[in-house]
Biopython code that builds the backbone (N, CA, C, O; Angstrom):
import numpy as np
from Bio.PDB.StructureBuilder import StructureBuilder

atoms = [
    (1, "UNK", "N", (0.837, -1.191, 0.000)),
    (1, "UNK", "CA", (0.000, 0.000, 0.000)),
    (1, "UNK", "C", (0.877, 1.248, 0.000)),
    (1, "UNK", "O", (1.963, 1.257, 0.580)),
    (2, "UNK", "N", (0.399, 2.282, -0.648)),
    (2, "UNK", "CA", (1.133, 3.541, -0.703)),
    (2, "UNK", "C", (0.908, 4.342, 0.562)),
    (2, "UNK", "O", (-0.220, 4.435, 1.046)),
    (3, "UNK", "N", (1.973, 4.925, 1.105)),
    (3, "UNK", "CA", (1.807, 5.770, 2.293)),
    (3, "UNK", "C", (1.056, 7.050, 1.944)),
    (3, "UNK", "O", (1.152, 7.551, 0.824)),
    (4, "UNK", "N", (0.325, 7.561, 2.892)),
    (4, "UNK", "CA", (-0.426, 8.805, 2.720)),
    (4, "UNK", "C", (0.335, 9.914, 3.422)),
    (4, "UNK", "O", (0.781, 9.745, 4.557)),
    (5, "UNK", "N", (0.486, 11.046, 2.752)),
    (5, "UNK", "CA", (1.221, 12.182, 3.293)),
    (5, "UNK", "C", (0.259, 13.102, 4.034)),
    (5, "UNK", "O", (-0.809, 13.436, 3.520)),
    (6, "UNK", "N", (0.641, 13.513, 5.250)),
    (6, "UNK", "CA", (-0.127, 14.485, 6.027)),
    (6, "UNK", "C", (0.844, 15.494, 6.645)),
    (6, "UNK", "O", (2.058, 15.290, 6.606)),
    (7, "UNK", "N", (0.323, 16.562, 7.206)),
    (7, "UNK", "CA", (1.132, 17.575, 7.899)),
    (7, "UNK", "C", (2.243, 18.144, 7.013)),
    (7, "UNK", "O", (3.402, 18.183, 7.426)),
    (8, "UNK", "N", (1.905, 18.577, 5.816)),
    (8, "UNK", "CA", (2.879, 19.162, 4.895)),
    (8, "UNK", "C", (3.154, 20.601, 5.316)),
    (8, "UNK", "O", (2.227, 21.401, 5.449)),
    (9, "UNK", "N", (4.426, 20.929, 5.524)),
    (9, "UNK", "CA", (4.829, 22.269, 5.935)),
    (9, "UNK", "C", (6.025, 22.715, 5.115)),
    (9, "UNK", "O", (6.905, 21.911, 4.809)),
    (10, "UNK", "N", (6.063, 23.999, 4.755)),
    (10, "UNK", "CA", (7.220, 24.573, 4.066)),
    (10, "UNK", "C", (8.364, 24.649, 5.080)),
    (10, "UNK", "O", (8.157, 25.022, 6.235)),
    (11, "UNK", "N", (9.565, 24.293, 4.640)),
    (11, "UNK", "CA", (10.726, 24.341, 5.529)),
    (11, "UNK", "C", (11.006, 25.774, 5.947)),
    (11, "UNK", "O", (11.008, 26.683, 5.117)),
    (12, "UNK", "N", (11.238, 25.969, 7.214)),
    (12, "UNK", "CA", (11.569, 27.292, 7.747)),
    (12, "UNK", "C", (13.091, 27.460, 7.770)),
    (12, "UNK", "O", (13.815, 26.523, 8.106)),
    (13, "UNK", "N", (13.565, 28.628, 7.422)),
    (13, "UNK", "CA", (14.995, 28.959, 7.434)),
    (13, "UNK", "C", (15.853, 27.950, 6.676)),
    (13, "UNK", "O", (16.825, 27.432, 7.225)),
    (14, "UNK", "N", (15.505, 27.666, 5.419)),
    (14, "UNK", "CA", (16.254, 26.644, 4.690)),
    (14, "UNK", "C", (17.730, 26.981, 4.506)),
    (14, "UNK", "O", (18.573, 26.084, 4.540)),
    (15, "UNK", "N", (18.059, 28.264, 4.311)),
    (15, "UNK", "CA", (19.470, 28.623, 4.128)),
    (15, "UNK", "C", (20.273, 28.384, 5.396)),
    (15, "UNK", "O", (21.437, 27.990, 5.335)),
    (16, "UNK", "N", (19.665, 28.618, 6.520)),
    (16, "UNK", "CA", (20.329, 28.368, 7.792)),
    (16, "UNK", "C", (20.625, 26.874, 7.958)),
    (16, "UNK", "O", (21.703, 26.488, 8.409)),
    (17, "UNK", "N", (19.653, 26.050, 7.588)),
    (17, "UNK", "CA", (19.854, 24.593, 7.655)),
    (17, "UNK", "C", (20.960, 24.202, 6.681)),
    (17, "UNK", "O", (21.884, 23.473, 7.041)),
    (18, "UNK", "N", (20.862, 24.686, 5.456)),
    (18, "UNK", "CA", (21.847, 24.348, 4.430)),
    (18, "UNK", "C", (23.248, 24.788, 4.832)),
    (18, "UNK", "O", (24.227, 24.099, 4.544)),
    (19, "UNK", "N", (23.343, 25.930, 5.492)),
    (19, "UNK", "CA", (24.633, 26.473, 5.908)),
    (19, "UNK", "C", (25.338, 25.569, 6.917)),
    (19, "UNK", "O", (26.561, 25.626, 7.047)),
    (20, "UNK", "N", (24.582, 24.738, 7.630)),
    (20, "UNK", "CA", (25.191, 23.868, 8.629)),
    (20, "UNK", "C", (25.701, 22.558, 8.026)),
    (20, "UNK", "O", (26.282, 21.731, 8.730)),
    (21, "UNK", "N", (25.485, 22.373, 6.729)),
    (21, "UNK", "CA", (25.922, 21.143, 6.066)),
    (21, "UNK", "C", (27.206, 21.393, 5.277)),
    (21, "UNK", "O", (27.462, 22.503, 4.811)),
    (22, "UNK", "N", (28.007, 20.335, 5.140)),
    (22, "UNK", "CA", (29.259, 20.435, 4.401)),
    (22, "UNK", "C", (29.231, 19.482, 3.212)),
    (22, "UNK", "O", (29.061, 18.274, 3.375)),
    (23, "UNK", "N", (29.398, 20.037, 2.021)),
    (23, "UNK", "CA", (29.586, 19.195, 0.847)),
    (23, "UNK", "C", (31.024, 18.711, 0.851)),
    (23, "UNK", "O", (31.948, 19.519, 0.954)),
    (24, "UNK", "N", (31.228, 17.414, 0.741)),
    (24, "UNK", "CA", (32.573, 16.851, 0.837)),
    (24, "UNK", "C", (32.832, 15.852, -0.292)),
    (24, "UNK", "O", (31.902, 15.293, -0.873)),
    (25, "UNK", "N", (34.100, 15.644, -0.585)),
    (25, "UNK", "CA", (34.505, 14.519, -1.423)),
    (25, "UNK", "C", (35.160, 13.510, -0.486)),
    (25, "UNK", "O", (35.721, 13.881, 0.545)),
    (26, "UNK", "N", (35.084, 12.240, -0.850)),
    (26, "UNK", "CA", (35.650, 11.218, 0.028)),
    (26, "UNK", "C", (35.960, 9.945, -0.759)),
    (26, "UNK", "O", (35.443, 9.725, -1.854)),
    (27, "UNK", "N", (36.817, 9.120, -0.168)),
    (27, "UNK", "CA", (37.140, 7.808, -0.720)),
    (27, "UNK", "C", (36.483, 6.757, 0.164)),
    (27, "UNK", "O", (36.460, 6.889, 1.388)),
    (28, "UNK", "N", (35.954, 5.719, -0.459)),
    (28, "UNK", "CA", (35.381, 4.609, 0.293)),
    (28, "UNK", "C", (36.504, 3.714, 0.816)),
    (28, "UNK", "O", (37.515, 3.525, 0.139)),
    (29, "UNK", "N", (36.330, 3.164, 2.016)),
    (29, "UNK", "CA", (37.326, 2.234, 2.554)),
    (29, "UNK", "C", (37.520, 1.053, 1.617)),
    (29, "UNK", "O", (38.645, 0.609, 1.390)),
    (30, "UNK", "N", (36.412, 0.543, 1.072)),
    (30, "UNK", "CA", (36.479, -0.535, 0.095)),
    (30, "UNK", "C", (36.848, 0.100, -1.243)),
    (30, "UNK", "O", (36.011, 0.744, -1.876)),
    (31, "UNK", "N", (38.069, -0.073, -1.667)),
    (31, "UNK", "CA", (38.619, 0.612, -2.852)),
    (31, "UNK", "C", (37.797, 0.382, -4.116)),
    (31, "UNK", "O", (37.823, 1.219, -5.019)),
    (32, "UNK", "N", (37.068, -0.731, -4.205)),
    (32, "UNK", "CA", (36.307, -1.003, -5.429)),
    (32, "UNK", "C", (35.180, 0.005, -5.640)),
    (32, "UNK", "O", (34.650, 0.124, -6.745)),
    (33, "UNK", "N", (34.804, 0.749, -4.555)),
    (33, "UNK", "CA", (33.767, 1.768, -4.677)),
    (33, "UNK", "C", (34.344, 3.117, -5.104)),
    (33, "UNK", "O", (33.600, 4.025, -5.474)),
    (34, "UNK", "N", (35.678, 3.246, -5.052)),
    (34, "UNK", "CA", (36.332, 4.462, -5.520)),
    (34, "UNK", "C", (36.056, 5.684, -4.652)),
    (34, "UNK", "O", (36.003, 5.603, -3.424)),
    (35, "UNK", "N", (35.883, 6.811, -5.323)),
    (35, "UNK", "CA", (35.651, 8.099, -4.653)),
    (35, "UNK", "C", (34.224, 8.547, -4.914)),
    (35, "UNK", "O", (33.560, 8.056, -5.827)),
    (36, "UNK", "N", (33.764, 9.485, -4.100)),
    (36, "UNK", "CA", (32.416, 10.007, -4.267)),
    (36, "UNK", "C", (32.342, 11.408, -3.683)),
    (36, "UNK", "O", (33.322, 11.907, -3.130)),
    (37, "UNK", "N", (31.198, 12.034, -3.805)),
    (37, "UNK", "CA", (30.927, 13.316, -3.159)),
    (37, "UNK", "C", (29.590, 13.205, -2.438)),
    (37, "UNK", "O", (28.738, 12.401, -2.818)),
    (38, "UNK", "N", (29.410, 14.003, -1.409)),
    (38, "UNK", "CA", (28.157, 13.939, -0.669)),
    (38, "UNK", "C", (28.164, 14.844, 0.542)),
    (38, "UNK", "O", (28.821, 15.885, 0.559)),
    (39, "UNK", "N", (27.431, 14.435, 1.543)),
    (39, "UNK", "CA", (27.298, 15.174, 2.794)),
    (39, "UNK", "C", (27.717, 14.274, 3.946)),
    (39, "UNK", "O", (27.755, 13.051, 3.807)),
    (40, "UNK", "N", (28.030, 14.885, 5.080)),
    (40, "UNK", "CA", (28.346, 14.136, 6.290)),
    (40, "UNK", "C", (27.023, 13.827, 6.993)),
    (40, "UNK", "O", (26.306, 14.740, 7.403)),
    (41, "UNK", "N", (26.707, 12.549, 7.128)),
    (41, "UNK", "CA", (25.424, 12.144, 7.714)),
    (41, "UNK", "C", (25.244, 12.714, 9.119)),
    (41, "UNK", "O", (24.135, 13.094, 9.494)),
    (42, "UNK", "N", (26.312, 12.776, 9.888)),
    (42, "UNK", "CA", (26.209, 13.300, 11.259)),
    (42, "UNK", "C", (25.824, 14.779, 11.258)),
    (42, "UNK", "O", (25.117, 15.228, 12.161)),
    (43, "UNK", "N", (26.277, 15.546, 10.259)),
    (43, "UNK", "CA", (25.876, 16.955, 10.137)),
    (43, "UNK", "C", (24.381, 17.050, 9.823)),
    (43, "UNK", "O", (23.653, 17.834, 10.433)),
    (44, "UNK", "N", (23.941, 16.238, 8.863)),
    (44, "UNK", "CA", (22.530, 16.235, 8.470)),
    (44, "UNK", "C", (21.657, 15.812, 9.644)),
    (44, "UNK", "O", (20.582, 16.369, 9.864)),
    (45, "UNK", "N", (22.124, 14.833, 10.385)),
    (45, "UNK", "CA", (21.356, 14.304, 11.519)),
    (45, "UNK", "C", (21.041, 15.378, 12.558)),
    (45, "UNK", "O", (20.000, 15.320, 13.213)),
    (46, "UNK", "N", (21.930, 16.356, 12.712)),
    (46, "UNK", "CA", (21.722, 17.435, 13.690)),
    (46, "UNK", "C", (20.556, 18.342, 13.315)),
    (46, "UNK", "O", (19.873, 18.870, 14.192)),
    (47, "UNK", "N", (20.320, 18.527, 12.003)),
    (47, "UNK", "CA", (19.293, 19.473, 11.563)),
    (47, "UNK", "C", (18.082, 18.812, 10.907)),
    (47, "UNK", "O", (16.983, 19.367, 10.928)),
    (48, "UNK", "N", (18.280, 17.628, 10.325)),
    (48, "UNK", "CA", (17.191, 16.881, 9.687)),
    (48, "UNK", "C", (17.328, 15.399, 10.067)),
    (48, "UNK", "O", (17.630, 14.561, 9.218)),
    (49, "UNK", "N", (17.105, 15.088, 11.338)),
    (49, "UNK", "CA", (17.366, 13.726, 11.830)),
    (49, "UNK", "C", (16.558, 12.640, 11.132)),
    (49, "UNK", "O", (16.986, 11.487, 11.088)),
    (50, "UNK", "N", (15.408, 12.986, 10.593)),
    (50, "UNK", "CA", (14.577, 11.982, 9.931)),
    (50, "UNK", "C", (15.182, 11.490, 8.616)),
    (50, "UNK", "O", (14.706, 10.500, 8.060)),
    (51, "UNK", "N", (16.218, 12.157, 8.109)),
    (51, "UNK", "CA", (16.861, 11.736, 6.867)),
    (51, "UNK", "C", (18.025, 10.771, 7.088)),
    (51, "UNK", "O", (18.613, 10.276, 6.127)),
    (52, "UNK", "N", (18.358, 10.505, 8.352)),
    (52, "UNK", "CA", (19.528, 9.684, 8.669)),
    (52, "UNK", "C", (19.102, 8.446, 9.445)),
    (52, "UNK", "O", (18.297, 8.514, 10.374)),
    (53, "UNK", "N", (19.660, 7.323, 9.041)),
    (53, "UNK", "CA", (19.388, 6.061, 9.736)),
    (53, "UNK", "C", (20.711, 5.395, 10.083)),
    (53, "UNK", "O", (21.687, 5.506, 9.341)),
    (54, "UNK", "N", (20.735, 4.699, 11.220)),
    (54, "UNK", "CA", (21.904, 3.897, 11.570)),
    (54, "UNK", "C", (21.922, 2.677, 10.670)),
    (54, "UNK", "O", (20.894, 2.030, 10.469)),
    (55, "UNK", "N", (23.086, 2.364, 10.130)),
    (55, "UNK", "CA", (23.221, 1.209, 9.250)),
    (55, "UNK", "C", (23.298, -0.040, 10.118)),
    (55, "UNK", "O", (24.150, -0.139, 11.001)),
    (56, "UNK", "N", (22.427, -0.969, 9.870)),
    (56, "UNK", "CA", (22.357, -2.182, 10.700)),
    (56, "UNK", "C", (23.661, -2.959, 10.653)),
    (56, "UNK", "O", (24.238, -3.185, 9.589)),
    (57, "UNK", "N", (24.107, -3.361, 11.835)),
    (57, "UNK", "CA", (25.284, -4.217, 11.935)),
    (57, "UNK", "C", (26.616, -3.492, 11.955)),
    (57, "UNK", "O", (27.645, -4.110, 12.227)),
    (58, "UNK", "N", (26.622, -2.208, 11.677)),
    (58, "UNK", "CA", (27.878, -1.462, 11.675)),
    (58, "UNK", "C", (27.794, -0.314, 12.677)),
    (58, "UNK", "O", (26.831, 0.453, 12.676)),
    (59, "UNK", "N", (28.810, -0.205, 13.529)),
    (59, "UNK", "CA", (28.827, 0.895, 14.493)),
    (59, "UNK", "C", (29.330, 2.161, 13.816)),
    (59, "UNK", "O", (30.220, 2.115, 12.967)),
    (60, "UNK", "N", (28.761, 3.269, 14.194)),
    (60, "UNK", "CA", (29.136, 4.586, 13.678)),
    (60, "UNK", "C", (29.019, 4.688, 12.154)),
    (60, "UNK", "O", (29.712, 5.493, 11.532)),
    (61, "UNK", "N", (28.170, 3.901, 11.571)),
    (61, "UNK", "CA", (27.942, 3.994, 10.128)),
    (61, "UNK", "C", (26.484, 4.372, 9.916)),
    (61, "UNK", "O", (25.578, 3.685, 10.387)),
    (62, "UNK", "N", (26.271, 5.459, 9.211)),
    (62, "UNK", "CA", (24.921, 5.963, 9.005)),
    (62, "UNK", "C", (24.629, 6.062, 7.518)),
    (62, "UNK", "O", (25.533, 6.273, 6.709)),
    (63, "UNK", "N", (23.377, 5.911, 7.169)),
    (63, "UNK", "CA", (22.967, 6.098, 5.782)),
    (63, "UNK", "C", (22.107, 7.347, 5.699)),
    (63, "UNK", "O", (21.387, 7.689, 6.637)),
    (64, "UNK", "N", (22.195, 8.014, 4.570)),
    (64, "UNK", "CA", (21.538, 9.305, 4.386)),
    (64, "UNK", "C", (20.560, 9.223, 3.222)),
    (64, "UNK", "O", (20.904, 8.736, 2.145)),
    (65, "UNK", "N", (19.347, 9.699, 3.443)),
    (65, "UNK", "CA", (18.342, 9.771, 2.393)),
    (65, "UNK", "C", (18.561, 11.078, 1.627)),
    (65, "UNK", "O", (18.034, 12.126, 1.997)),
    (66, "UNK", "N", (19.352, 10.992, 0.550)),
    (66, "UNK", "CA", (19.681, 12.186, -0.225)),
    (66, "UNK", "C", (18.457, 12.797, -0.891)),
    (66, "UNK", "O", (18.425, 14.008, -1.111)),
    (67, "UNK", "N", (17.455, 12.000, -1.215)),
    (67, "UNK", "CA", (16.241, 12.561, -1.828)),
    (67, "UNK", "C", (15.595, 13.590, -0.909)),
    (67, "UNK", "O", (14.968, 14.537, -1.384)),
    (68, "UNK", "N", (15.739, 13.416, 0.389)),
    (68, "UNK", "CA", (15.153, 14.355, 1.335)),
    (68, "UNK", "C", (15.812, 15.723, 1.313)),
    (68, "UNK", "O", (15.235, 16.693, 1.805)),
    (69, "UNK", "N", (17.006, 15.817, 0.752)),
    (69, "UNK", "CA", (17.731, 17.086, 0.680)),
    (69, "UNK", "C", (17.152, 17.978, -0.430)),
    (69, "UNK", "O", (17.329, 19.196, -0.402)),
    (70, "UNK", "N", (16.469, 17.380, -1.390)),
    (70, "UNK", "CA", (15.966, 18.138, -2.543)),
    (70, "UNK", "C", (15.043, 19.272, -2.108)),
    (70, "UNK", "O", (15.174, 20.390, -2.606)),
    (71, "UNK", "N", (14.127, 19.014, -1.204)),
    (71, "UNK", "CA", (13.217, 20.053, -0.728)),
    (71, "UNK", "C", (13.968, 21.207, -0.079)),
    (71, "UNK", "O", (13.615, 22.372, -0.264)),
    (72, "UNK", "N", (15.007, 20.876, 0.684)),
    (72, "UNK", "CA", (15.832, 21.901, 1.322)),
    (72, "UNK", "C", (16.514, 22.765, 0.263)),
    (72, "UNK", "O", (16.563, 23.988, 0.397)),
    (73, "UNK", "N", (17.037, 22.139, -0.783)),
    (73, "UNK", "CA", (17.706, 22.886, -1.850)),
    (73, "UNK", "C", (16.723, 23.788, -2.594)),
    (73, "UNK", "O", (17.041, 24.938, -2.895)),
    (74, "UNK", "N", (15.540, 23.274, -2.890)),
    (74, "UNK", "CA", (14.528, 24.064, -3.599)),
    (74, "UNK", "C", (14.144, 25.299, -2.780)),
    (74, "UNK", "O", (14.120, 26.409, -3.310)),
    (75, "UNK", "N", (13.848, 25.111, -1.503)),
    (75, "UNK", "CA", (13.445, 26.247, -0.672)),
    (75, "UNK", "C", (14.601, 27.229, -0.469)),
    (75, "UNK", "O", (14.368, 28.433, -0.354)),
    (76, "UNK", "N", (15.830, 26.739, -0.424)),
    (76, "UNK", "CA", (16.993, 27.622, -0.300)),
    (76, "UNK", "C", (17.160, 28.475, -1.548)),
    (76, "UNK", "O", (17.444, 29.669, -1.452)),
    (77, "UNK", "N", (16.986, 27.874, -2.715)),
    (77, "UNK", "CA", (17.089, 28.629, -3.966)),
    (77, "UNK", "C", (16.008, 29.701, -4.018)),
    (77, "UNK", "O", (16.278, 30.832, -4.422)),
    (78, "UNK", "N", (14.802, 29.361, -3.619)),
    (78, "UNK", "CA", (13.718, 30.346, -3.616)),
    (78, "UNK", "C", (14.019, 31.491, -2.645)),
    (78, "UNK", "O", (13.737, 32.651, -2.947)),
    (79, "UNK", "N", (14.590, 31.170, -1.480)),
    (79, "UNK", "CA", (14.949, 32.219, -0.519)),
    (79, "UNK", "C", (16.024, 33.131, -1.109)),
    (79, "UNK", "O", (15.944, 34.351, -0.972)),
    (80, "UNK", "N", (17.021, 32.552, -1.760)),
    (80, "UNK", "CA", (18.059, 33.359, -2.401)),
    (80, "UNK", "C", (17.486, 34.226, -3.517)),
    (80, "UNK", "O", (17.863, 35.389, -3.663)),
    (81, "UNK", "N", (16.577, 33.660, -4.298)),
    (81, "UNK", "CA", (15.926, 34.419, -5.379)),
    (81, "UNK", "C", (15.200, 35.635, -4.806)),
    (81, "UNK", "O", (15.290, 36.733, -5.355)),
    (82, "UNK", "N", (14.483, 35.434, -3.708)),
    (82, "UNK", "CA", (13.775, 36.555, -3.069)),
    (82, "UNK", "C", (14.750, 37.625, -2.585)),
    (82, "UNK", "O", (14.479, 38.819, -2.706)),
    (83, "UNK", "N", (15.899, 37.190, -2.030)),
    (83, "UNK", "CA", (16.905, 38.149, -1.574)),
    (83, "UNK", "C", (17.483, 38.935, -2.745)),
    (83, "UNK", "O", (17.680, 40.145, -2.638)),
    (84, "UNK", "N", (17.757, 38.263, -3.858)),
    (84, "UNK", "CA", (18.299, 38.925, -5.046)),
    (84, "UNK", "C", (17.283, 39.934, -5.579)),
    (84, "UNK", "O", (17.640, 41.069, -5.896)),
    (85, "UNK", "N", (16.019, 39.522, -5.678)),
    (85, "UNK", "CA", (14.972, 40.430, -6.168)),
    (85, "UNK", "C", (14.852, 41.656, -5.259)),
    (85, "UNK", "O", (14.682, 42.779, -5.734)),
    (86, "UNK", "N", (14.942, 41.425, -3.956)),
    (86, "UNK", "CA", (14.842, 42.527, -3.002)),
    (86, "UNK", "C", (16.006, 43.508, -3.189)),
    (86, "UNK", "O", (15.820, 44.724, -3.145)),
    (87, "UNK", "N", (17.206, 42.958, -3.397)),
    (87, "UNK", "CA", (18.380, 43.820, -3.619)),
    (87, "UNK", "C", (18.270, 44.587, -4.923)),
    (87, "UNK", "O", (18.632, 45.763, -4.984)),
    (88, "UNK", "N", (17.775, 43.937, -5.966)),
    (88, "UNK", "CA", (17.569, 44.616, -7.251)),
    (88, "UNK", "C", (16.584, 45.765, -7.107)),
    (88, "UNK", "O", (16.816, 46.857, -7.627)),
    (89, "UNK", "N", (15.485, 45.520, -6.401)),
    (89, "UNK", "CA", (14.445, 46.534, -6.222)),
    (89, "UNK", "C", (14.927, 47.692, -5.366)),
    (89, "UNK", "O", (14.507, 48.829, -5.582)),
    (90, "UNK", "N", (15.801, 47.432, -4.398)),
    (90, "UNK", "CA", (16.271, 48.516, -3.525)),
    (90, "UNK", "C", (17.252, 49.443, -4.233)),
    (90, "UNK", "O", (17.447, 50.581, -3.804)),
    (91, "UNK", "N", (17.877, 48.966, -5.320)),
    (91, "UNK", "CA", (18.819, 49.792, -6.078)),
    (91, "UNK", "C", (18.111, 50.653, -7.117)),
    (91, "UNK", "O", (18.704, 51.593, -7.646)),
    (92, "UNK", "N", (16.855, 50.344, -7.415)),
    (92, "UNK", "CA", (16.124, 51.092, -8.449)),
    (92, "UNK", "C", (15.647, 52.413, -7.926)),
    (92, "UNK", "O", (15.014, 53.175, -8.657)),
]
sb = StructureBuilder()
sb.init_structure("model")
sb.init_model(0)
sb.init_chain("A")
sb.init_seg("    ")
for serial, (resi, resn, name, xyz) in enumerate(atoms, 1):
    if name == "N":
        sb.init_residue(resn, " ", resi, " ")
    sb.init_atom(name, np.array(xyz, "f"), 0.0, 1.0, " ", f" {name:<3s}", serial, name[0])
structure = sb.get_structure()
């Protein structure tokens, strides 16, 4: 069965949340996975704990739901757009 969505709310202060995250590059311990880029799950967990899960069977290993970051990015871009528009209008 498909889950039903309730309690939909626009993210508050998305830029502040985004500012607390670090985009990083990293190498996997298992060399066959090579290198990657992403976020530090522990950073995300502090501000969006529902996007982070402990990986079963491994200590201090967390998995991150990157799809959940999309809403944060969208709202951050909209906030920046509003700031740019406001600055443009104040110079006119």
